[in-house]
C-alpha distance (Angstrom), angle and dihedral (degrees) to the residues before:
residue distance angle dihedral
M1 . . .
A2 3.78 . .
A3 3.79 89.4 .
M4 3.82 90.4 51.8
G5 3.81 88.9 50.5
K6 3.74 89.6 50.5
I7 3.81 92.1 52.5
R8 3.84 92.1 48.9
A9 3.81 91.1 48.0
Q10 3.81 90.4 49.4
K11 3.84 91.2 51.8
T12 3.79 91.2 48.2
L13 3.79 91.4 48.5
R14 3.83 91.7 49.7
A15 3.81 90.5 50.8
A16 3.80 91.6 49.2
L17 3.79 91.8 47.2
L18 3.83 90.4 50.0
A19 3.81 91.2 51.3
A20 3.79 91.7 48.0
S21 3.78 90.3 49.5
M22 3.80 90.9 52.3
F23 3.85 90.3 50.9
A24 3.83 92.2 47.5
S25 3.81 93.2 51.0
A26 3.84 94.9 47.6
P27 3.84 108.5 112.9
A28 3.87 98.5 -147.6
L29 3.77 130.4 -3.0
A30 3.77 104.2 -129.5
N31 3.83 99.5 -168.9
P32 3.81 108.6 42.4
A33 3.84 95.6 -174.4
N34 3.83 93.1 50.6
V35 3.79 93.5 45.1
E36 3.80 91.9 49.2
D37 3.79 89.3 55.3
R38 3.82 92.0 49.7
L39 3.79 92.0 48.7
A40 3.80 90.4 50.0
R41 3.82 89.8 53.9
L42 3.80 90.9 48.9
E43 3.80 91.4 50.5
A44 3.82 90.2 51.1
L45 3.80 89.8 49.7
V46 3.79 92.3 53.0
E47 3.80 93.7 46.0
G48 3.82 89.1 50.7
L49 3.80 90.0 51.9
I50 3.82 91.3 52.3
T51 3.83 89.9 50.6
R52 3.82 90.6 51.9
L53 3.76 91.5 49.5
D54 3.80 89.9 51.6
A55 3.78 89.5 52.5
Q56 3.78 90.0 53.7
N57 3.81 93.2 56.2
G58 3.80 93.5 94.8
A59 3.77 93.7 50.4
A60 3.77 92.9 43.9
A61 3.80 90.5 55.1
Q62 3.83 88.9 66.1
E63 3.82 94.7 52.8
D64 3.77 131.5 77.4
A65 3.80 125.5 -70.9
Q66 3.80 93.3 -104.8
L67 3.83 92.2 59.4
R68 3.84 91.0 49.3
A69 3.80 90.4 49.6
E70 3.80 92.0 50.3
Q71 3.79 90.5 47.9
A72 3.83 91.6 51.5
E73 3.83 88.5 50.6
M74 3.81 89.7 51.4
R75 3.84 90.3 51.3
A76 3.83 90.8 50.8
Q77 3.82 91.5 48.3
S78 3.82 90.5 47.7
A79 3.81 91.7 50.9
A80 3.80 90.5 48.6
L81 3.81 89.8 49.0
L82 3.82 90.9 50.9
A83 3.84 90.2 51.2
A84 3.82 90.6 48.2
T85 3.77 91.1 49.3
R86 3.81 92.4 52.9
D87 3.83 89.9 46.6
L88 3.79 88.8 53.8
Q89 3.80 89.1 51.8
E90 3.82 89.4 53.7
R91 3.79 90.8 48.5
Q92 3.80 90.6 49.0
S93 3.82 90.4 51.1
E94 3.81 90.3 51.5
L95 3.83 89.4 49.8
A96 3.80 91.7 50.5
N97 3.81 89.7 52.4
Q98 3.82 90.8 50.6
V99 3.80 90.7 52.1
A100 3.80 92.9 47.3
V101 3.83 97.2 42.7
P102 3.86 118.1 38.9
Q103 3.73 117.5 -126.7
K104 3.79 120.2 -105.3
Q105 3.76 112.2 -75.9
E106 3.80 94.3 -115.6
E107 3.80 88.6 60.0
Q108 3.83 90.8 56.0
G109 3.81 100.0 51.9
F110 3.78 136.4 81.5
R111 3.79 127.8 -91.7
V112 3.82 125.4 -114.8
G113 3.78 108.1 -178.8
K114 3.79 107.3 -55.0
T115 3.81 93.0 -16.9
V116 3.76 128.0 88.7
V117 3.84 110.7 -150.1
G118 3.78 119.9 -156.3
Y119 3.77 139.5 171.4
A120 3.78 136.6 -164.1
G121 3.79 141.3 160.0
Y122 3.76 138.7 112.1
V123 3.80 144.4 -99.3
K124 3.82 113.5 -131.5
L125 3.79 135.1 -175.8
D126 3.80 118.3 -161.7
A127 3.81 123.5 -167.7
I128 3.80 109.7 -171.1
S129 3.78 131.1 -178.0
Q130 3.84 114.6 -176.4
R131 3.75 143.1 162.1
T132 3.80 128.3 -155.5
S133 3.83 122.7 -157.3
G134 3.82 99.6 -152.5
G135 3.77 106.5 43.2
Q136 3.79 146.2 -38.3
L137 3.79 124.0 -62.7
P138 3.81 109.2 -132.3
I139 3.82 115.8 -93.0
G140 3.82 111.5 -108.4
S141 3.81 93.5 11.4
F142 3.76 121.3 135.6
T143 3.82 86.7 -128.1
R144 3.83 86.3 79.3
E145 3.83 90.8 54.0
F146 3.81 98.9 65.2
L147 3.81 141.6 -3.5
F148 3.79 110.1 -68.7
P149 3.82 104.3 170.4
G150 3.78 95.8 -163.6
F151 3.84 90.3 61.3
I152 3.80 98.7 51.0
P153 3.81 99.9 122.6
V154 3.82 119.3 -116.3
G155 3.78 128.9 -169.8
G156 3.80 100.9 14.7
E157 3.76 136.0 100.2
P158 3.81 119.2 -70.4
S159 3.80 116.4 -97.4
G160 3.74 126.6 -136.4
F161 3.78 120.8 -117.7
D162 3.77 107.3 -66.7
T163 3.86 118.3 -159.0
D164 3.77 123.8 -155.5
F165 3.83 132.7 175.8
S166 3.80 117.3 -157.0
A167 3.79 143.3 165.5
R168 3.81 93.8 -173.3
Q169 3.80 94.6 116.1
S170 3.82 92.3 64.7
R171 3.78 109.5 124.8
F172 3.81 138.9 -156.8
I173 3.83 125.9 -162.3
F174 3.78 124.4 -167.8
T175 3.80 120.2 -167.5
T176 3.81 139.1 178.8
A177 3.79 133.5 -169.9
T178 3.83 118.4 -169.6
D179 3.77 126.0 -160.4
V180 3.81 106.7 -123.2
G181 3.78 97.4 158.5
A182 3.75 137.0 -64.4
E183 3.81 93.7 -78.1
H184 3.86 97.2 56.0
T185 3.79 140.6 45.4
L186 3.81 124.0 -155.1
K187 3.82 121.3 -172.9
S188 3.78 141.6 159.4
H189 3.80 134.9 -156.3
I190 3.85 129.9 -164.1
E191 3.79 120.9 -179.8
L192 3.81 130.8 -174.3
D193 3.80 138.9 179.8
F194 3.82 137.5 157.6
I195 3.78 105.4 -131.3
V196 3.83 104.9 117.5
T197 3.79 100.7 27.1
E198 3.79 128.0 104.2
G199 3.78 121.1 -116.9
G200 3.78 147.2 156.0
N201 3.77 123.8 -36.6
K202 3.79 122.8 -87.1
R203 3.80 91.8 -119.5
I204 3.81 95.8 74.4
T205 3.81 124.3 -5.3
N206 3.85 107.4 7.2
S207 3.81 88.3 -156.9
F208 3.80 124.1 173.9
T209 3.79 132.3 -168.2
P210 3.85 117.9 -121.1
R211 3.78 115.2 -113.7
L212 3.81 130.5 -156.4
R213 3.80 113.3 -110.3
Q214 3.74 102.3 167.8
A215 3.86 135.9 -1.2
F216 3.76 117.9 169.3
I217 3.80 145.4 142.9
T218 3.78 125.7 -138.0
Y219 3.79 122.8 -158.5
D220 3.80 114.1 179.6
N221 3.85 104.1 -56.4
W222 3.80 95.5 -10.6
L223 3.81 131.5 93.9
F224 3.81 123.1 -166.5
G225 3.80 123.6 -177.6
Q226 3.78 141.8 32.9
A227 3.79 114.6 -26.9
W228 3.76 142.3 134.1
S229 3.80 110.8 -53.4
T230 3.81 113.1 -95.5
F231 3.85 85.1 -129.7
Q232 3.81 89.4 68.5
N233 3.82 126.0 78.6
L234 3.80 108.0 -149.5
R235 3.80 93.8 -177.5
A236 3.87 90.4 66.1
L237 3.84 94.0 56.9
P238 3.81 110.9 113.1
D239 3.80 126.9 -121.6
T240 3.83 103.1 -97.6
L241 3.81 137.6 152.8
D242 3.83 90.9 -137.2
F243 3.79 112.6 86.1
I244 3.81 91.1 -108.3
G245 3.83 104.9 -4.2
I246 3.82 103.0 -167.2
T247 3.81 94.1 47.2
P248 3.86 99.8 151.5
G249 3.81 91.9 58.2
T250 3.78 105.8 40.9
V251 3.78 141.2 84.1
F252 3.80 105.7 -121.4
N253 3.78 121.1 173.8
R254 3.81 141.3 131.3
Q255 3.80 121.1 -169.1
S256 3.79 145.8 139.8
Q257 3.77 114.9 -72.9
V258 3.77 149.6 147.0
R259 3.82 113.6 -123.8
W260 3.80 135.9 -177.0
S261 3.79 119.9 -161.7
K262 3.75 134.3 -177.0
G263 3.78 128.5 160.3
G264 3.77 105.4 -31.4
W265 3.83 94.8 -26.8
H266 3.80 125.7 102.7
I267 3.81 127.2 179.4
A268 3.81 121.4 -178.8
V269 3.79 143.1 171.0
E270 3.81 108.7 -150.0
S271 3.78 138.0 -170.9
P272 3.82 112.0 -77.4
D273 3.81 122.8 -138.7
T274 3.81 122.9 164.1
V275 3.82 114.6 -152.3
I276 3.80 115.1 -163.4
T277 3.82 135.1 -167.8
T278 3.81 112.7 -140.1
Q279 3.79 124.5 -140.4
T280 3.83 88.8 -101.9
G281 3.80 91.9 54.7
G282 3.78 95.0 -101.5
L283 3.82 128.6 129.8
I284 3.77 132.7 -118.8
E285 3.79 131.6 174.6
G286 3.79 116.3 -135.7
D287 3.83 92.2 -143.3
N288 3.81 90.5 179.0
D289 3.77 102.6 80.1
L290 3.78 118.4 162.1
A291 3.83 103.3 -155.0
P292 3.82 135.7 29.0
D293 3.79 122.5 -110.5
L294 3.80 110.6 -96.4
V295 3.81 120.3 -143.6
L296 3.80 130.1 -173.3
R297 3.80 119.6 -174.2
Y298 3.80 136.8 174.9
D299 3.82 125.8 -165.8
L300 3.79 117.5 -157.4
N301 3.83 109.0 -161.2
R302 3.79 121.4 -167.0
P303 3.85 135.1 160.1
W304 3.82 88.8 -101.0
G305 3.82 92.7 55.8
H306 3.79 135.0 -83.3
I307 3.78 142.6 -73.1
T308 3.84 122.8 -152.1
T309 3.77 124.9 -163.5
A310 3.82 118.8 -171.9
G311 3.77 133.3 177.1
I312 3.80 129.7 -168.9
A313 3.81 132.2 -164.0
R314 3.81 122.1 -164.8
M315 3.78 138.8 -176.4
L316 3.81 106.2 -146.2
R317 3.78 116.2 -158.0
I318 3.83 142.9 -179.2
D319 3.77 126.2 -173.0
D320 3.79 106.1 165.7
K321 3.80 115.9 133.9
A322 3.82 90.7 -162.5
M323 3.86 90.4 58.7
V324 3.81 106.4 29.8
P325 3.85 132.2 21.8
E326 3.80 92.2 -128.5
A327 3.80 138.9 8.5
D328 3.80 117.8 -84.3
T329 3.81 136.5 -170.9
A330 3.79 132.4 -161.6
F331 3.81 134.4 -176.3
G332 3.81 120.1 -111.4
Y333 3.77 127.5 -171.0
G334 3.79 140.9 170.4
L335 3.80 143.1 -177.3
S336 3.82 127.4 -153.2
V337 3.81 128.6 -171.9
S338 3.78 118.0 -174.6
G339 3.74 142.5 148.3
R340 3.76 152.6 131.5
V341 3.80 128.1 -94.7
N342 3.79 118.0 -161.9
I343 3.81 115.7 -134.1
G344 3.76 119.9 -164.8
K345 3.78 117.8 -33.9
R346 3.85 99.7 -36.2
D347 3.81 112.4 -7.4
N348 3.77 119.3 101.2
L349 3.76 144.5 -180.0
R350 3.85 120.0 -135.5
F351 3.79 125.0 -168.8
M352 3.80 147.1 164.9
V353 3.80 135.1 -169.2
N354 3.83 121.9 -171.4
A355 3.76 132.7 -177.5
G356 3.79 134.2 166.3
D357 3.79 152.2 119.9
G358 3.77 118.4 -101.3
I359 3.86 99.3 5.4
G360 3.81 97.9 111.4
R361 3.79 96.9 127.7
Y362 3.82 91.3 55.8
I363 3.85 95.1 55.1
A364 3.84 131.0 71.2
L365 3.83 93.7 -13.3
N366 3.80 91.9 -57.6
L367 3.79 94.1 -53.3
V368 3.81 88.7 168.6
N369 3.78 128.3 15.4
D370 3.79 130.9 -106.6
A371 3.80 98.1 -108.0
A372 3.79 147.4 -9.8
I373 3.79 130.6 -134.2
D374 3.78 115.5 -112.5
D375 3.86 128.4 -149.9
R376 3.80 91.4 -85.7
G377 3.84 93.5 53.7
R378 3.80 91.7 -105.3
L379 3.79 127.8 135.6
D380 3.81 116.3 -104.0
P381 3.90 109.6 -166.1
I382 3.83 114.8 -136.1
F383 3.81 117.0 -128.0
T384 3.82 117.7 -137.9
L385 3.82 134.6 -174.7
S386 3.81 121.0 -167.5
G387 3.77 143.3 152.7
Y388 3.79 148.6 145.5
G389 3.76 143.9 -149.1
A390 3.81 128.3 -153.6
Y391 3.79 132.2 -177.7
Q392 3.80 120.9 -158.8
H393 3.80 119.8 -160.5
F394 3.81 127.8 -172.7
W395 3.81 112.4 -145.7
G396 3.79 89.3 -173.6
K397 3.76 142.6 -31.8
R398 3.81 92.7 -63.6
L399 3.82 104.2 27.4
R400 3.80 128.7 69.6
S401 3.80 140.3 162.4
T402 3.80 138.2 -160.7
V403 3.78 128.0 -159.0
A404 3.79 116.0 -170.7
G405 3.76 144.3 166.5
S406 3.83 134.3 -171.5
Y407 3.81 137.8 -172.3
F408 3.80 137.3 -162.9
K409 3.84 130.0 -170.4
A410 3.82 129.0 179.5
D411 3.78 128.5 -163.7
N412 3.82 97.3 -147.1
P413 3.82 119.1 -175.0
V414 3.78 90.2 -125.8
Q415 3.77 94.1 -169.1
F416 3.83 87.7 65.8
T417 3.83 100.9 34.0
T418 3.83 104.9 38.4
D419 3.82 120.5 -122.1
Q420 3.82 93.4 -87.5
V421 3.81 95.1 84.9
T422 3.81 124.3 98.0
D423 3.79 115.3 -84.4
R424 3.84 99.5 178.5
S425 3.77 143.9 -14.6
W426 3.81 136.5 -170.5
N427 3.76 141.2 173.1
A428 3.80 142.4 -174.1
L429 3.80 131.4 -160.0
A430 3.79 144.1 174.2
N431 3.79 130.5 -167.5
L432 3.79 144.3 179.5
I433 3.80 117.7 -147.6
W434 3.78 125.2 -170.3
N435 3.84 120.9 -160.0
P436 3.84 105.3 -164.1
V437 3.82 92.1 171.6
D438 3.82 126.6 10.1
P439 3.85 99.0 -100.5
L440 3.84 95.9 44.2
D441 3.84 131.0 75.0
I442 3.80 124.4 -176.5
G443 3.77 117.9 -176.3
V444 3.79 151.4 156.6
E445 3.82 126.7 -143.5
V446 3.81 136.4 -174.3
M447 3.79 121.6 -158.9
Y448 3.80 139.3 -179.4
A449 3.85 120.4 -168.1
E450 3.80 133.6 175.4
R451 3.82 137.8 -168.8
T452 3.81 125.4 -164.7
L453 3.81 127.1 -166.5
E454 3.80 126.6 -142.5
N455 3.81 89.4 -102.4
G456 3.82 91.1 59.9
R457 3.82 98.5 -106.4
S458 3.77 115.3 131.8
G459 3.78 143.3 -176.5
N460 3.75 132.2 -163.0
L461 3.78 140.2 -156.0
Q462 3.80 127.6 -146.5
R463 3.80 118.1 -166.5
L464 3.80 141.6 -179.5
Q465 3.79 114.1 -167.2
F466 3.80 132.4 -173.1
S467 3.83 118.8 -170.3
T468 3.78 140.7 175.9
R469 3.80 121.3 -168.0
Y470 3.79 130.6 -175.6
N471 3.81 112.7 -161.5
F472 3.82 117.5 -154.3
């Protein structure tokens, strides 16, 4: 009987080894979920085989030395098979992650000497029909392409529904990664689009000039060049068809900087630029700042999502003899808390809250300025409070929606700015996006936005947007 058990165990072991061999030789596992299930069954089979061999120990002890030696070999082979099966499961998990999350761009390009050259971006068509209650947005202006709260008309006659088609948001990214030894990494990134540049008329060519979005170098933990401000958390931005979507409530800024990053910490010195509201409601740029803006940020990453906390310190300055009798400086500061919380298998909640004195140009596309000039010719920083929330829901594998709302409030020193400046702004949106194939998104979005001045007058914008975007 023991011999019969031995024969059956050997047959089972050979079958298991054959199955494992087939798995190991497979070039790519096309269906991760199905393969995971098959690997789990194989692991259970091997564990059962080991249990049966353990049960045969007593009987094997009564047989000859050759049988005991063969049985020991079978146990060793079974243990090796179990380890190989678990290794295959780990490999399958890594493959599933590679399918779900694209590799870094520099790993997808082509090599020129020691440098890997890559490119990415997207082509996007936007069809927008919108109405404004307090005036007409200029024909051909980029303010008709996406929500720019500071340009929502106030005080004029209502417009009709204006319809525009545009591909100006299309984007191109060029990257390089150069081999400088195992201990260092050297990369570059250049990014272009066409969204806020002037071009040809719509009657004939509809041409637009490319503009520089980002251009930076990274060397190990360092970044040098023009990039998104360290004060901004890109990962918290919601999935919208509008270029930004929740503009009134978000930090949004790109500028030249030097940044050091390690782990979740980021420290940066960034380009300073003081923007000031005059006592007639006009705008001037200081353009003679003494010190760079200093940003400190920490990203806390967990399986449930992430939380980012960022602080900024600024030295505001004016030195304009035509505006003030002598140069003046003031301290500006800000705090931003943002993040993403995963809900269920795919849904998520994204949010941001910002507050500070003298950070106007960082918030809501510079909806209000950094400071005003008081009666003594001194700078008076303007306090702002803003934020947004967005919930993303997946209706299925290929269909998703986002609902979002944002808010902005300024504490303007009206006695120094007039009552014609923006007091507050808010917006709300909802969309439905279909992903028929992985690189392509087709969606529709509705939006309502409003801007209110210090004197109480307001204007609103109502928009319907249809977009298609091919990511490459």
